[in-house]
C-alpha positions in Angstrom: 21.1 -58.9 9.6 20.4 -55.6 8.4 18.2 -53.4 10.4 16.0 -49.8 9.6 18.9 -48.0 11.1 20.7 -49.7 8.6 18.7 -48.2 6.1 18.5 -45.4 7.5 22.0 -44.3 7.7 23.1 -45.3 3.7 19.6 -43.7 2.5 21.2 -40.3 4.9 24.7 -40.6 2.9 23.1 -40.7 -0.4 21.0 -38.0 0.3 23.8 -35.5 1.8 26.9 -37.3 -0.9 29.1 -36.6 2.7 29.4 -38.2 5.8 29.4 -35.4 7.8 25.8 -34.2 5.9 24.6 -37.3 6.8 25.9 -37.3 10.5 23.6 -33.9 10.6 20.4 -35.1 8.9 20.8 -38.3 12.0 21.9 -36.2 15.4 25.3 -38.4 15.7 28.6 -37.2 15.1 30.8 -38.5 11.9 32.4 -41.1 13.5 29.2 -42.8 14.4 28.5 -43.0 10.1 31.7 -43.7 9.0 32.0 -46.7 11.6 28.3 -47.4 10.8 29.4 -47.8 6.8 32.0 -49.4 7.1 30.1 -52.1 9.3 27.1 -52.3 6.6 29.8 -52.8 3.8 31.4 -55.6 5.8 28.3 -57.2 6.2 26.8 -57.2 3.2 30.4 -58.1 1.9 29.8 -55.1 -0.9 30.8 -51.2 -1.2 27.9 -49.2 -1.2 29.8 -45.8 -2.0 32.1 -44.5 -4.6 33.9 -42.1 -2.5 35.7 -39.2 -4.8 36.2 -35.2 -4.7 32.7 -34.8 -5.7 31.4 -36.8 -2.3 30.0 -40.2 -2.3 28.2 -41.7 -5.1 26.3 -45.3 -5.4 27.2 -48.3 -6.2 24.6 -50.6 -7.9 24.3 -52.5 -5.0 24.1 -48.8 -3.0 21.2 -47.5 -5.5 18.8 -50.9 -4.5 19.6 -50.3 -1.1 19.0 -46.3 -1.0 15.5 -47.7 -2.9 14.5 -50.1 -0.6 14.8 -47.9 2.1 12.6 -45.6 0.7 9.7 -48.1 0.0 10.3 -49.1 4.0 10.3 -45.5 4.8 6.7 -45.1 2.8 5.4 -48.0 4.2 6.3 -46.8 7.6 5.0 -43.8 7.7 1.5 -45.0 6.6 1.2 -47.5 9.1 1.8 -44.2 11.7 -0.5 -42.8 9.8 -3.1 -46.1 10.4 -2.8 -46.7 14.0 -2.4 -42.6 14.7 -6.4 -42.8 13.4 -7.3 -45.6 14.9 -5.8 -44.2 18.4 -7.1 -40.6 18.2 -11.0 -41.6 16.8 -13.3 -39.4 18.3 -14.8 -40.5 21.8 -17.3 -39.2 24.6 -20.1 -37.3 25.2 -22.1 -34.5 23.2 -24.7 -32.6 24.1 -26.7 -30.4 21.2 -29.5 -28.2 22.6 -32.5 -27.3 19.8 -35.7 -27.2 19.7 -38.6 -30.0 18.4 -38.9 -28.4 14.9 -35.3 -28.6 13.8 -34.9 -31.6 15.8 -37.1 -33.8 13.8 -37.0 -32.2 10.1 -33.4 -30.5 10.4 -31.0 -32.3 12.7 -32.4 -36.1 12.6 -30.8 -36.8 9.4 -27.6 -34.7 10.6 -27.4 -36.9 14.3 -28.1 -40.2 12.2 -24.4 -39.1 9.6 -22.4 -37.9 12.5 -23.7 -41.1 14.8 -22.7 -43.3 11.4 -19.0 -41.6 10.8 -17.9 -41.1 15.1 -20.2 -44.4 16.8 -17.6 -43.2 20.0 -19.3 -41.0 20.6 -23.0 -40.9 22.8 -24.7 -38.4 21.5 -27.2 -36.5 23.8 -29.8 -33.9 22.1 -31.6 -31.5 24.8 -35.0 -30.7 23.3 -36.1 -27.4 25.2 -35.4 -28.3 29.2 -36.2 -32.3 28.4 -32.5 -34.8 27.4 -33.3 -37.1 24.5 -31.1 -39.5 23.3 -30.3 -39.7 20.5 -30.3 -42.9 20.2 -33.9 -42.7 19.9 -34.0 -39.5 18.0 -31.4 -40.2 14.8 -32.2 -43.4 13.2 -30.1 -44.6 10.4 -32.7 -46.0 8.0 -36.0 -44.8 8.4 -38.8 -46.2 6.6 -41.5 -44.1 4.9 -44.6 -43.1 5.3 -46.5 -43.5 1.8 -45.2 -40.8 -0.5 -44.7 -37.7 2.7 -41.8 -36.4 3.4 -42.1 -37.9 6.9 -40.5 -40.9 7.9 -41.9 -43.6 10.7 -39.7 -43.3 13.1 -39.4 -39.6 12.8 -43.1 -39.7 13.0 -42.6 -41.5 16.0 -39.9 -39.3 17.7 -42.6 -36.3 17.2 -44.8 -38.2 19.1 -42.4 -38.9 22.2 -41.1 -35.0 22.0 -45.0 -33.9 22.0 -45.9 -36.0 24.7 -42.5 -34.0 26.4 -43.6 -31.1 26.3 -47.6 -32.1 27.0 -48.9 -28.9 26.2 -52.5 -28.5 24.8 -51.0 -28.3 21.0 -48.5 -30.8 21.2 -52.1 -33.4 22.3 -53.7 -32.4 19.7 -50.7 -32.4 17.0 -50.1 -35.8 18.9 -54.1 -36.6 17.6 -53.8 -35.5 14.5 -50.3 -37.3 13.0 -52.3 -40.7 15.5 -55.8 -39.5 13.2 -53.6 -39.5 9.9 -51.3 -42.2 11.2 -53.1 -44.7 13.2 -50.5 -47.2 12.9 -48.1 -45.9 15.0 -49.8 -46.3 17.9 -47.3 -49.2 17.8 -44.2 -47.8 17.0 -44.7 -44.9 19.8 -46.1 -48.0 22.8 -43.2 -50.3 22.3 -41.5 -46.5 23.1 -43.2 -44.4 25.4 -42.1 -46.6 28.6 -38.4 -44.7 28.3 -40.3 -41.4 28.6 -41.0 -39.4 32.0 -43.9 -40.6 34.1 -46.0 -37.9 33.6 -45.4 -38.5 29.6 -46.2 -41.8 29.9 -50.1 -40.7 32.0 -50.5 -38.2 29.1 -50.0 -41.2 26.4 -52.6 -43.1 28.3 -55.3 -40.3 28.5 -54.5 -39.9 24.8 -54.7 -43.4 23.2 -58.2 -44.2 24.2 -58.9 -41.2 21.6 -57.8 -43.0 18.9 
């Protein structure tokens, strides 16, 4: 049975039209190429090359073997690229520091796209001094609120971030958001338990106002 090496030897001889050239390409000596070709031709029962002063010329059988060798080589290269691509997929943890405005209005979709493209990377986002999990921030398919540019998930995340910060302006922003979109309260309730205790206390304090 022929091996891939047999095809490599025949193709190298065909490419260089000489045993010495093939030996150089294959990093072996001249006698090795000579013996290998003789073994292949004996096994096939057919001559692969016509020897002449101009070098080694392929016979019809040799041409067919070289065409097959070229296809096999292309398939091997394709396979190696596919396997290498799987083995070298990026993984690990990536931390991004930003502010809440950039996060909500500029980076949310970027993070969502990044998570889809690189699912094996754990993406953490730091807003001011707080670490916020991108699994909460970067939702892949947000739901629209009426005709505005703010999504349901984005608005909820904004409230959660404001609860994180806990400043007077943040409290007013939360109140304004829930005043316009009161149905967001249930979404916030579903996620607020992931926040620090002081943020949860702030939410409980603000809730009666809604």
